[in-house]
N, C-alpha and C positions, 0 to 999 in steps of 0.2 A: 522394510515396512512389514508389519505383521497383519496379514489378513484383515484389512479394514472392513467395516460394515457399510454396505450400500444403503443409502437412506432416501435418495430421490432418484427417480428415473427421468433423465433429461435427454433430449435428442442429440445434442452435440457436446455434452459434457459427461464425464464420470465424476460423481460426487459421493464421497465415502467419508466415514469417520472412524477413527481409531483412538480410543482414550480421549484426550483433550484436544486432539488435532483433527481438523477437517481437511480433506484432500480434494482439491478442485483440479481436474485434468481436462484441458480442451482436447476433444476426441474427434478431430477431422484430419488425420495424418495424410490422407490422399491429397488434400489441398493445403498442406503445411499448416494446419490449424487456423486457417484464415477466418476472419471475423465477418459473419453475416448477421442479419437482424435476429434470427433465431438463436444464434450463439450469444449475442448480447442479452437476450431475454433469459436464456439459461443461466448465464453468469449472474444476472440480477437475482434470480430465484435461489441459486446456491448461496450467494453471499448474504442474502436476507435471512436465510435459514441459519447460517453460521452465526450471524449477528444475534439472532433471537434465541439461540440455544445456549443456555447458561453452562452446559457441560463442555462446550467448545471454548477453548482459551486462545486458540491461534489457528491460522490457515496456511497451507502450502498450496501455491498455484503453479502448475506446470503444464507442459504440452505432451500429448501422446507421440510415441515414436522417438527417434533419435536425431531428427533433422531440424525440427522447428519447435520453438516455444509458441510463438504466434507470428506468422510471416506477414501480417498486416491485414488490410481489408480484403474481402472477397471481391476481386475484380469483376467476376462474372455477374455479381449482383449490382455493384455500383455503376456498371456500364449502362444499365437500363433505367436508372432512376432520374427523376426530374430534379431541378434545382431545389424545389421546395421539399421534396422527399429526402434529398441529400442533407439538407439543413436539419430536418427532423431526426434523421438517423444519427447525425453527428451529435445533436443535443442529447439524444437518448444514451449514446455511448459515453458522453461526458458525465451524465448522471450516474451511470454504473461505475465509472472510475472514481467518482467522488464517494460513492458508497464504499468501495474497496479502501480508499484512502482514509476515510473517517469511520471505519468499522468499529472502532473502540477496542479492537483486538489486533495483535500483530499479524501481519500477512507477509509471508516470505515468497517472493518470486523465485522459483527454481528454474532458471533459464537454461534449457537443454538444447538449444539450437538457435535458429534465426529469431530475432526479436526486432522486427522492422515495422516502421510506421505505427499503426495502432498497437502492435505487439510491444514495441519499445515503450509506448505511452502507458500500456497496461502494466508493464514491469515497473515503471516509474511511480505509478499510483500505489504500489505495494510499499510496506514499511521498510523492507530490506530486500536486496537482490543478491542472490548467489548464482554464479554462472558456471557452466561446464567449460572446459578448456576450448571446445570448438564452437562456442556460442558466438553469434555475430549481432551487432547492434547498429541501428541507424534510423534516420528520419528522411527517407528518400522521396517524400511527397513532391518536392519541387521538380523532380525529374518527370513527374506525371502531370505537371501544370497545376498542382493544387498545393495547399499548405497543411501542416499538421493540424488535425481537427479534433484531437482527443486530449487537449491539454499539454501537448508537447512543447508549445511555445512558452508555457509557464513553468512546468516542472523541470524541464531540461536545464534552463539557466539556473534554477535554484540548486540543482545537484552539481553541475560542473562549472558554473560561472557563465556570464553573458557571452564572453568572447568565444569560448569553446562551443557553446550551444549554437551560436550563430554560424560558426564554421560548419558544424555538422548539418544544421538545417538548410543553409544556403547552398552547400555543395552537394547534399544528398549522399555524402560519403558513408560507406558501411565500414565499421571498425571491429576489430577482434575483441575477444573477451579480455585479453591482457591490456589492450589500450583502454577499454572501458573501465577496467580497474585502476589504471594509472590516472585517469582524469576524474575518478570519483563517481562514475555512473553505477558501478557495481561494488558491493562490499567485499566479496571474495570470489576467487576462481578456483575450482576444484576439478579433479578428474571426473569424467561422466559417471563412473560407477559409484562415486561418493556423493553425488549431488543431493539426492533426497535425504540420505542419512545426515549430511551436514546441515540441511535445513531443519531437520528434526532436532538435531543437537542444539541448534541456536534457540529454537522454541522451548525446549525443555529447560534450558538455562534461564530464559525469560520467565518461565512458569514458576521458578523458585522464588520469585519476588511477589510483592503484594499486588493482587489483581487490580485494585483501584489505583494504586500508584502507577502501574503500567498503563491503564486506560487513560488517566489524566495526563500522564507524560506524553502519550501520543497526541492527545488533544491539544496540549500546550504547545508542542512543536508545530503542529499543523496550523493552529490559530496564530502562533507567533510569527509565522511567515507572512501573515496578512495584516499585521498591525505595526505601529511605530514602536521604537524602543521606549518612549515615554509611557505608552499604555501598558507595556509589559512589566516594567520594573516594580510598580507599586503592588500589583497582585502577588508578585514574586516575594516581596518582603512580607506580605501578609501570610503567605503560605509558609515561609521560613519561621515566622513567629508561631504559627499554629503547630509546626513540627517540633519546635523547641518545647512547647507546653506538653505535647504528647510524650516526648522523651523523658521529661521530668517525672511524669506520672507512670511511665512504663518501666518494666524491669530492664536490666542492662542489655539483655538480648532483645533487640528491637523486633525480631521475628515474632515475639510473643505479644506485641502490642495490638491494640484493637485495629489499627490500620492495616495489619498484615492478615487479619481474618479474611477468609474468602468472601464473606459478605461485605467487608469493608465498613467504613464509618460514614454512612450516607449523610448523617447530620453534620458531621465535621465538614464534609465537602460542600453541603449547602451553605454552611456558615462562611466558608472560605469564599464561595462565589458571591455571597451578599457583601462581604467586606471588600472584595475586589471591585464590585460595582460602585460602592460608596467611595473608595479611594480614587477610582477613575474620575468620578464626578467631582470630587474635591480638587483633583489635579486640573481638570478643565476650568473650574471656577478660579483657581489660583493663577493659572496661566492667562486668563482673561483679565 
């Protein structure tokens, strides 16, 4: 990583930019980068800045030190909160993770050690997860008499399947990076020294593609997990038709088409969305 530029001063994070990549590093290594309220607030500030900066095309999220990505919630803080405060904190954390998941830009979790509880949930909110060989994953909340509160009961089954998710959640088992890769929780496992470089390489590969196509592919996948197959197919056909018209008008090299321009074709996207709404409405009427 080449001397990134520091752009925000945050209490518990290092936030830097280099080229089209923003680097977000949790910086509480003495407590294994545990999540407290201030850290959640810093995460929100950093990701909102990355979202709003047109020069940033992707984000790498990692933890300081070589022991932990995020080891979970800060026990010293949650031990003194009331039930109402705990609910408010959990809701705030979920909002931050939803921001990360729906950033509109790819976010890669570079998991450099323990990713437990809220740490595993944070990694799952990212678009892609790359783990170092010594990383560990788990949702051990039940061993503390609580349940995963940051979306783990939703995102984990979607990534690894209901059965495996329940086994991890109900047992509180902590698994290796290799096992996480085997069950589909992480995309790749690499040596620790190669972790950030591999995350950067994946982002640079993504950056060669049309920014709008990347943005709306992320949105389609995230929204698709929340809708029925019937709702998804009709907009898909509409998008395919739009793409065919674009290809007929474009040169043979699709990279020169309007949709590959860094500004994208906003009017085409708006038209696509309008048609999707119309087709969904017709589908409901026909089914009734």
